[in-house]
Backbone as numpy.savetxt, mean C-alpha at the origin, in Angstrom:
# Nx Ny Nz CAx CAy CAz Cx Cy Cz
2.06 -10.77 17.81 0.73 -10.37 17.38 0.11 -9.48 18.45
-0.56 -8.42 18.00 -1.15 -7.46 18.91 -2.42 -8.04 19.55
-2.65 -7.62 20.79 -3.88 -8.03 21.48 -5.05 -7.26 20.86
-6.20 -7.89 20.81 -7.39 -7.30 20.20 -7.76 -5.98 20.87
-7.52 -5.86 22.18 -7.92 -4.66 22.90 -6.94 -3.50 22.70
-5.77 -3.74 22.18 -4.76 -2.69 22.00 -4.87 -2.14 20.58
-5.71 -1.13 20.43 -6.00 -0.60 19.10 -4.77 0.02 18.43
-3.93 0.71 19.23 -2.72 1.31 18.64 -1.76 0.25 18.16
-1.65 -0.85 18.90 -0.76 -1.94 18.48 -1.28 -2.59 17.20
-2.59 -2.75 17.11 -3.18 -3.32 15.90 -2.92 -2.41 14.70
-3.11 -1.10 14.90 -2.85 -0.12 13.85 -1.38 -0.21 13.41
-0.47 -0.19 14.37 0.96 -0.22 14.07 1.34 -1.49 13.33
0.84 -2.61 13.80 1.16 -3.89 13.16 0.65 -3.92 11.71
-0.56 -3.43 11.52 -1.13 -3.42 10.17 -0.31 -2.53 9.24
0.08 -1.37 9.73 0.87 -0.45 8.91 2.26 -1.02 8.62
2.84 -1.72 9.59 4.14 -2.37 9.35 4.00 -3.46 8.30
2.90 -4.22 8.36 2.65 -5.27 7.37 2.55 -4.68 5.96
2.01 -3.48 5.86 1.88 -2.81 4.57 3.23 -2.31 4.07
4.15 -2.09 5.01 5.47 -1.61 4.64 5.67 -0.13 4.92
4.84 0.43 5.77 4.95 1.86 6.09 6.20 2.14 6.92
6.71 3.36 6.76 7.87 3.78 7.53 7.43 4.18 8.94
8.38 4.14 9.85 8.09 4.41 11.26 7.50 5.80 11.48
7.97 6.80 10.70 7.44 8.15 10.92 5.96 8.24 10.53
5.54 7.51 9.50 4.13 7.48 9.12 3.31 6.76 10.19
3.85 5.67 10.70 3.16 4.92 11.75 3.00 5.80 12.99
4.05 6.53 13.35 3.98 7.42 14.52 2.93 8.51 14.31
2.87 9.05 13.11 1.87 10.07 12.78 0.46 9.50 12.98
0.24 8.31 12.49 -1.08 7.68 12.62 -1.41 7.39 14.08
-0.41 6.94 14.82 -0.63 6.68 16.25 -0.97 7.97 16.98
-0.30 9.06 16.63 -0.60 10.35 17.25 -2.03 10.79 16.95
-2.45 10.60 15.70 -3.83 10.95 15.34 -4.82 10.11 16.13
-4.47 8.85 16.36 -5.33 7.98 17.16 -5.37 8.48 18.61
-4.21 8.87 19.15 -4.15 9.41 20.51 -5.02 10.66 20.64
-5.01 11.48 19.59 -5.79 12.72 19.58 -7.25 12.47 19.28
-7.59 11.21 19.02 -8.96 10.82 18.65 -9.43 11.59 17.41
-8.50 11.83 16.51 -8.78 12.54 15.26 -8.99 11.51 14.15
-10.12 10.84 14.22 -10.41 9.76 13.28 -10.49 10.26 11.84
-11.03 11.44 11.65 -11.17 11.98 10.29 -9.79 12.16 9.64
-8.85 12.73 10.37 -7.50 12.93 9.83 -6.80 11.59 9.61
-7.01 10.66 10.52 -6.41 9.33 10.37 -6.94 8.64 9.11
-8.23 8.72 8.91 -8.82 8.12 7.71 -8.28 8.80 6.46
-8.11 10.11 6.49 -7.55 10.83 5.34 -6.13 10.35 5.03
-5.33 10.17 6.06 -3.95 9.67 5.87 -3.98 8.28 5.25
-4.85 7.43 5.75 -4.94 6.06 5.23 -5.49 6.04 3.81
-6.42 6.92 3.49 -6.95 7.01 2.13 -5.86 7.50 1.16
-5.04 8.43 1.62 -3.92 8.89 0.79 -2.94 7.76 0.52
-2.65 6.99 1.55 -1.76 5.84 1.39 -2.37 4.83 0.42
-3.66 4.61 0.54 -4.35 3.67 -0.35 -4.23 4.12 -1.80
-4.38 5.41 -2.03 -4.28 5.96 -3.39 -2.87 5.72 -3.96
-1.86 5.93 -3.13 -0.48 5.71 -3.57 -0.27 4.24 -3.93
-0.74 3.34 -3.07 -0.57 1.91 -3.32 -1.32 1.50 -4.59
-2.53 2.02 -4.77 -3.30 1.68 -5.96 -2.63 2.20 -7.23
-2.05 3.39 -7.18 -1.32 3.93 -8.33 -0.11 3.05 -8.66
0.56 2.56 -7.62 1.69 1.65 -7.83 1.24 0.35 -8.49
0.10 -0.15 -8.05 -0.44 -1.38 -8.65 -0.74 -1.16 -10.13
-1.38 -0.04 -10.45 -1.70 0.24 -11.85 -0.44 0.37 -12.70
0.58 0.99 -12.13 1.84 1.12 -12.85 2.45 -0.25 -13.13
2.42 -1.12 -12.14 2.97 -2.46 -12.31 2.12 -3.29 -13.28
0.81 -3.09 -13.26 -0.07 -3.78 -14.23 0.28 -3.38 -15.66
0.54 -2.10 -15.86 0.92 -1.62 -17.19 2.21 -2.29 -17.65
3.17 -2.39 -16.74 4.44 -3.04 -17.08 4.21 -4.50 -17.46
3.35 -5.18 -16.70 3.03 -6.57 -17.02 2.36 -6.70 -18.38
1.44 -5.79 -18.67 0.78 -5.81 -19.97 1.78 -5.65 -21.10
2.70 -4.73 -20.95 3.73 -4.52 -21.98 4.61 -5.76 -22.14
4.97 -6.36 -21.02 5.78 -7.57 -21.06 5.03 -8.71 -21.73
3.74 -8.85 -21.42 2.93 -9.89 -22.05 2.86 -9.72 -23.56
2.72 -8.48 -24.02 2.68 -8.21 -25.46 4.01 -8.58 -26.09
5.10 -8.22 -25.45 6.42 -8.56 -25.98 6.61 -10.07 -26.06
6.23 -10.78 -25.01 6.35 -12.25 -25.01 5.49 -12.84 -26.11
4.28 -12.35 -26.25 3.39 -12.84 -27.29 4.01 -12.63 -28.68
4.52 -11.44 -28.91 5.13 -11.15 -30.22 6.32 -12.07 -30.47
7.13 -12.30 -29.45 8.28 -13.17 -29.63 7.86 -14.61 -29.90
6.82 -15.06 -29.22 6.37 -16.45 -29.41 5.65 -16.65 -30.75
4.83 -15.73 -31.13 3.98 -15.90 -32.30 4.58 -15.34 -33.59
5.40 -14.36 -33.45 5.90 -13.68 -34.64 7.38 -13.98 -34.92
8.00 -14.71 -34.01 9.42 -15.03 -34.19 10.24 -13.78 -34.48
10.26 -12.84 -33.57 10.96 -11.56 -33.80 12.46 -11.68 -33.68
12.96 -12.75 -33.13 14.43 -12.90 -32.99 14.93 -13.87 -34.03
């Protein structure tokens, strides 16, 4: 676990927990070194958008599966 005072370690650990690749983590660490908070936030917002799109895609799959299960249970399709 990263020490509270080591901001780069906290950033790296959080990004690893999310499942980010090492090159993305290095990019974010470099932006932190450059004190380019705006660019770092933009990178993280882009990542958030990708993760949210993945969630929506998986939700759609679950909805389709739920409908199929419902039809099989209630309508005896097999």
